[in-house]
C-alpha positions as CSV (number, residue, x, y, z in Angstrom):
1,M,15.6,17.3,62.5
2,S,13.0,14.8,62.5
3,A,9.5,15.3,61.4
4,Q,6.9,14.8,64.2
5,R,3.7,12.9,63.8
6,I,0.8,15.1,63.3
7,E,-2.4,14.3,64.9
8,L,-5.5,14.8,62.7
9,D,-9.1,15.6,63.6
10,Y,-10.7,13.2,61.4
11,V,-9.9,9.8,60.2
12,A,-9.3,9.2,56.6
13,A,-11.7,6.6,54.8
14,P,-9.9,3.5,53.6
15,R,-9.3,3.6,49.9
16,R,-11.6,1.4,47.8
17,P,-10.7,-0.7,45.2
18,Q,-10.2,1.0,41.7
19,W,-11.8,-1.8,39.7
20,I,-15.2,-0.9,41.1
21,G,-15.0,2.6,39.4
22,A,-13.7,1.3,36.0
23,S,-16.4,-1.2,36.0
24,V,-19.0,1.6,36.7
25,L,-17.4,3.6,33.8
26,I,-17.4,0.9,31.4
27,L,-21.1,0.0,32.1
28,A,-21.7,3.5,31.7
29,L,-20.0,3.9,28.1
30,A,-21.6,0.5,27.1
31,V,-25.2,1.9,28.0
32,S,-24.3,5.2,26.3
33,G,-23.2,3.5,23.1
34,T,-26.5,1.5,22.9
35,M,-28.5,4.6,23.4
36,V,-26.6,6.5,20.7
37,L,-27.1,3.3,18.3
38,R,-31.0,3.4,19.0
39,Y,-30.9,7.2,18.3
40,R,-29.0,6.7,14.9
41,D,-31.4,3.9,13.9
42,A,-34.5,6.0,14.9
43,L,-33.3,8.9,12.7
44,H,-32.8,6.6,9.9
45,E,-36.4,5.3,10.2
46,L,-37.8,8.7,10.5
47,A,-35.9,9.6,7.1
48,A,-37.2,6.9,5.5
49,L,-40.8,7.7,6.8
50,D,-40.4,11.4,5.6
51,A,-39.3,9.9,2.2
52,A,-42.2,7.7,1.9
53,Q,-44.5,10.3,2.9
54,G,-43.1,12.5,0.2
55,L,-43.6,10.0,-2.3
56,L,-47.3,9.5,-1.3
57,N,-48.0,13.1,-1.3
58,A,-46.3,13.3,-4.9
59,N,-49.8,12.5,-6.6
60,R,-51.5,15.4,-5.0
61,R,-52.2,18.6,-6.8
62,P,-49.9,21.5,-5.8
63,Q,-51.8,24.2,-3.7
64,R,-52.8,27.5,-5.5
65,A,-50.7,30.6,-5.0
66,V,-52.6,33.3,-3.1
67,S,-52.5,36.6,-4.5
68,K,-51.0,39.5,-2.6
69,E,-54.2,41.6,-2.7
70,R,-56.4,38.7,-1.2
71,L,-53.3,38.3,1.6
72,D,-53.8,42.2,2.5
73,E,-57.4,41.8,2.7
74,E,-57.3,39.0,5.1
75,A,-54.8,40.9,7.2
76,K,-57.1,43.8,7.4
77,I,-60.1,41.6,8.4
78,V,-57.8,40.0,11.2
79,D,-56.5,43.6,12.3
80,A,-60.3,44.7,12.5
81,A,-61.2,41.5,14.5
82,C,-58.6,42.3,17.0
83,G,-59.0,45.7,17.6
84,S,-62.5,45.3,18.7
85,S,-63.2,46.2,22.3
86,A,-63.5,42.5,23.1
87,F,-59.8,41.9,22.3
88,R,-58.3,44.9,23.9
89,G,-57.6,43.6,27.3
90,R,-56.1,40.6,26.2
91,R,-53.1,42.3,24.3
């Protein structure tokens, strides 16, 4: 038995050269590698700026600790202000 030729309803597109796809892949890898290096450099610069900012703030006096009573008093004031009729419709 021999296989008969099959009539297809569509014509298959001709294959394109593979070097085009490989070159696009290499280009994409190069661009992404460059972006990763730039991101890493930006992170290093940000860390250096944070360290410099920390050195500048070292001369400042530390903030005073607020007592729990004071925090509770301020919380009551805020609750009283938010409980007024002007704010009830916004919650």
